[in-house]
N, C-alpha and C positions, 0 to 999 in steps of 0.2 A: 170766694174771690179768685181761687185758683182756676175755677171753670172759666172765668172771664179771661184770664191770661191764657188758658189753653186755646180758647176760641180765637183770640187775637194772634197767637203764635201759628196756629193752623191756617188761618187766613193769609198771614204773611208768607208762610211756606208755599201755599198755593200760588200766590202772586209771583214768587220767585221762580217756581217751576214753569209758569206760563211764560215768563220773560225768557227763560233759558230755551224753551221750545221755539219761541219766535227768533231768537238768535241763530239757533241751529238751522231752522228753515230758511232764514234769510241768507245764510252763508252757503247753503247747499243748493238752493233753487236758482241762484243767479249764475248765468253764464255770460259774465261781462267781459268784453275785450276792449282794451284801451290802447290805441296806437300811440297815444301821447304818454311817455314815461311819468310825467308829472301827475297825470290823472290816476295812473296805476299806483304811484307812490301814496297819493291821497287815500285811495281805497284801502291800501295795505295799512296805512297809519290809523284810519278809522276802525278797521278790523281789529288791530292790536289793542286800540283803546277799548273797544267793546269786549274783547277777551279778558282784559284786565278787570273791567267792571264785573264780568261774569265770575271771574276767579274770586273776587271779593264776596260776591253773593254766594258762591259755593261754600266759602268759609262761614258765612252767615247761616246758611242752611244747616251746616254741622252744628253750629251753636243753638239754633232753634230745636233741632232734634235732641240735643243734650238737655235743653230747658224742658222740653216735653217729657223726657225720661225722668227728670227731677220731680216733675209734677206727678208722674205715675209712682215714683218711689216715695213720695211724700216729703221730700227735702227742698222743694222749690221755695225760694224766697228766704233761704237761710244762708248766711255768709259762710263760705267755705274756709275762710281764714279764722274768724273769731267765733263763729257759731251763733251770732246774734241774728235777729231778723233784719232782712234788707227792707228798708222803708218802701212803702207803697208808691210814693212819688218817684223813687229811683226805679222801681220795677216798671212803672208806667212809661218812664222815659227810655228805659233799656231793659225790656223783659228777659233778655238772655243773660243778664248779668249774674255773676256768681259771688260778688263781693258787695259788702255794704259800702257806703260812701266813704266812711272813714278808713277802712282797710284799703280801698282803692287809692285814696289820696296818699297813704303811707307807701303803697306799692310804687305809685308814680314818682314820689319824692325820692325813693330809693333808686329808681331807674335813672332819674336826672342826675343824682349824686354819682352814679357809675358812669355817667356820660352816655347812657342808652336811651 
């Protein structure tokens, strides 16, 4: 089963790298000039939005790499909090997860209680 998750993670990693390359190419290849300040502001807003998306994807890339390392280390699918197995359904939904659903619920409840 870990081989399936490894393949899934590697495919997602490749997709993220391709999107990052497109973004870099799109931002460096264009030589747009906008005499209208509103058009320029729209372009800058769109670029900032795209960069925020790419930053989230960068964080996801790090999580995917960590998950791939856990596969290599033999501890993929084991909750880092309680040591129990993380359910297959949870791993299918979020293969980068490090916690079983019960530990994640407890963590989120504690965060809500702290106001975070």
